C-alpha positions in Angstrom: -42.6 -78.8 36.8 -43.3 -76.1 34.1 -43.4 -77.2 30.5 -40.8 -76.0 28.0 -41.7 -73.0 25.9 -43.2 -73.9 22.5 -41.6 -72.2 19.5 -45.0 -70.7 18.6 -45.8 -69.6 22.1 -46.7 -65.9 22.7 -44.5 -66.1 25.8 -41.4 -67.0 23.8 -42.1 -64.1 21.4 -42.5 -61.8 24.4 -39.2 -63.0 25.9 -37.4 -62.4 22.6 -38.7 -58.9 22.5 -37.5 -58.3 26.1 -34.1 -59.7 25.3 -33.8 -57.6 22.2 -34.8 -54.5 24.2 -32.0 -55.3 26.7 -29.5 -55.8 23.9 -30.3 -52.3 22.7 -29.4 -51.0 26.1 -26.4 -53.1 27.2 -24.5 -56.3 26.5 -26.6 -59.4 27.5 -25.3 -62.6 29.1 -27.8 -65.5 29.2 -27.3 -68.7 31.2 -28.7 -72.1 30.5 -31.4 -72.9 33.1 -33.4 -75.9 34.1 -33.8 -78.3 31.3 -37.6 -78.6 31.9 -37.9 -74.9 31.2 -35.2 -74.6 28.5 -34.2 -77.8 26.6 -30.6 -77.6 25.6 -30.2 -75.4 22.6 -33.2 -73.3 23.2 -31.3 -70.2 24.3 -29.1 -70.4 21.2 -32.1 -68.9 19.3 -31.5 -65.5 21.0 -27.8 -64.9 20.1 -28.6 -63.8 16.5 -31.4 -61.4 17.6 -29.2 -58.4 16.9 -29.3 -55.2 18.9 -26.9 -52.4 19.7 -24.9 -54.8 21.9 -24.1 -58.5 21.6 -26.0 -61.4 23.3 -23.9 -64.2 24.6 -25.4 -67.5 25.7 -23.5 -69.6 28.3 -24.8 -73.1 27.7 -21.7 -74.8 29.2 -19.2 -74.2 32.1 -17.1 -71.3 30.9 -15.5 -68.0 31.7 -16.6 -64.9 29.7 -14.8 -61.6 29.4 -16.6 -58.3 28.6 -14.1 -55.8 27.2 -14.2 -52.0 27.1 -15.8 -52.2 23.6 -18.7 -54.1 25.1 -17.8 -57.4 23.4 -18.0 -60.9 24.9 -15.1 -63.4 24.7 -15.6 -66.9 26.0 -13.0 -69.4 27.2 -12.6 -72.6 25.2 -12.8 -74.8 28.4 -14.4 -74.2 31.8 -11.9 -71.4 32.5 -9.1 -69.5 30.8 -5.5 -70.7 31.1 -3.4 -68.8 33.6 -2.1 -66.3 31.1 -4.9 -66.2 28.5 -6.5 -63.0 29.7 -3.7 -61.4 31.8 -3.0 -58.8 29.2 -6.5 -58.8 27.7 -8.7 -55.8 27.6 -11.1 -56.9 30.4 -13.8 -54.7 32.0 -15.7 -57.6 33.6 -14.9 -61.3 34.3 -17.8 -63.7 34.5 -17.6 -67.3 35.7 -20.6 -69.2 34.3 -22.0 -72.5 35.8 -25.3 -73.4 34.0 -27.6 -76.1 35.1 -25.9 -79.5 35.4 -27.5 -82.9 35.3 -27.0 -84.9 38.5 -27.7 -88.2 36.8 -25.1 -87.6 34.1 -22.5 -86.8 36.7 -23.4 -89.9 38.7 -23.0 -92.1 35.7 -19.6 -90.6 34.8 -18.2 -90.9 38.4 -20.1 -94.0 39.5 -21.7 -92.2 42.5 -24.5 -93.8 44.4 -25.7 -90.4 45.8 -25.9 -87.9 42.9 -26.8 -85.0 45.1 -23.8 -85.4 47.3 -21.5 -86.0 44.3 -22.8 -82.9 42.6 -22.2 -80.8 45.8 -18.6 -81.9 46.0 -18.1 -81.4 42.2 -19.5 -77.8 42.3 -17.5 -76.9 45.4 -14.3 -78.0 43.7 -15.3 -76.2 40.5 -16.0 -72.9 42.3 -12.8 -73.1 44.3 -11.0 -73.5 41.0 -12.3 -70.2 39.9 -10.8 -68.4 42.9 -7.3 -67.6 41.6 -8.6 -65.9 38.5 -11.2 -64.0 40.4 -8.6 -62.8 42.9 -6.3 -61.7 40.1 -9.2 -59.8 38.6 -10.0 -58.1 41.8 -6.4 -57.2 42.3 -6.6 -55.4 38.9 -9.8 -53.7 40.1 -11.8 -55.7 37.5 -15.2 -56.9 38.8 -15.3 -60.7 39.0 -18.9 -62.0 38.9 -20.0 -65.7 39.2 -23.3 -66.8 37.8 -25.2 -70.1 38.1 -28.7 -71.5 37.9 -29.6 -72.7 41.4 -30.5 -72.0 45.0 -28.8 -71.5 48.3 -29.7 -74.0 51.0 -32.2 -72.3 53.4 -33.2 -69.5 51.0 -36.8 -68.3 50.6 -38.9 -69.2 47.7 -41.0 -66.6 45.8 -43.9 -67.8 47.9 -42.2 -66.7 51.1 -41.4 -70.1 52.5 -37.9 -71.7 53.1 -36.5 -73.7 50.3 -37.0 -77.4 51.3 -36.2 -79.2 48.1 -32.8 -80.3 46.8 -32.9 -78.6 43.4 -29.7 -77.2 42.1 -28.7 -76.3 45.6 -25.4 -74.6 46.8 -24.1 -73.9 50.2 -23.2 -70.3 50.9 -19.7 -71.5 51.8 -19.2 -73.1 48.4 -20.3 -69.9 46.7 -17.9 -67.7 48.6 -15.1 -70.1 47.8 -15.2 -68.7 44.2 -13.8 -65.4 45.7 -16.0 -63.4 43.3 -17.3 -59.8 44.0 -20.8 -61.3 43.8 -22.3 -64.6 43.0 -25.6 -64.3 41.1 -28.1 -67.1 41.0 -31.3 -67.5 39.0 -33.9 -70.1 39.9 -36.2 -68.7 42.5 -38.0 -65.5 41.3 -37.3 -63.5 44.4 -34.3 -61.1 45.1 -32.3 -62.1 48.2 -28.8 -61.5 49.3 -26.5 -62.8 52.0 -23.0 -61.9 53.4 -20.3 -64.1 54.7 -22.2 -64.5 58.0 -25.4 -65.7 56.3 -27.1 -62.4 57.0 -29.3 -60.5 54.5 -27.9 -56.9 54.3 -29.7 -54.1 52.5 -28.3 -53.0 50.2 -26.2 -56.0 49.3 -22.4 -55.5 49.5 -20.0 -56.4 46.7 -18.9 -59.5 48.5 -22.3 -61.2 48.4 -24.2 -64.1 47.1 -27.4 -63.0 45.4 -30.4 -65.0 44.1 -32.7 -63.4 41.7 -34.4 -64.2 38.4 -36.2 -61.3 36.6 -36.1 -59.1 33.5 -36.9 -55.5 34.3 -40.2 -54.2 32.9 -40.6 -51.2 30.7 
């Protein structure tokens, strides 16, 4: 388990410079990751960094719209109401599912097997995003889903199959969201799969993708 970044850490300063560089190039969307790396609230430090384009931090389950002016608008709850964004200037629809705590979920639902309960909860949550994503796709608006996690059976950055049960999804649950692409960050290795579980190159629009990197200068 990696330690959380210290506020005085050179690594944190380097990350801030990278994020600012990205914000000068394009709108930036950041997702809350594993609590051991990023204690809740850590990423909020980056929103006020400034830059040519805005930085939005998704630290809760929410939907986020990017409009044609390159501005972010977040839903109040886990998703917009049915007609909230139907007539909104929307160039990109993002469904954000940051890291969730299995123990908190187990305590709230009284589950004896937190991993299984989390799997059912996430599958239902992603299926609930499907109608909005399908509407966006009908309007030719890209619908992207993002989360911090892994796909069962994927490869780690060390080239071995993922064997642990850490923020895991099934490919079937990801595709239930009906997004153009489902992007995951946890393993530092780019991978992609289609509906048949194959790894095409290049990845099609209808794909689940796992990657976690910031491009270098």
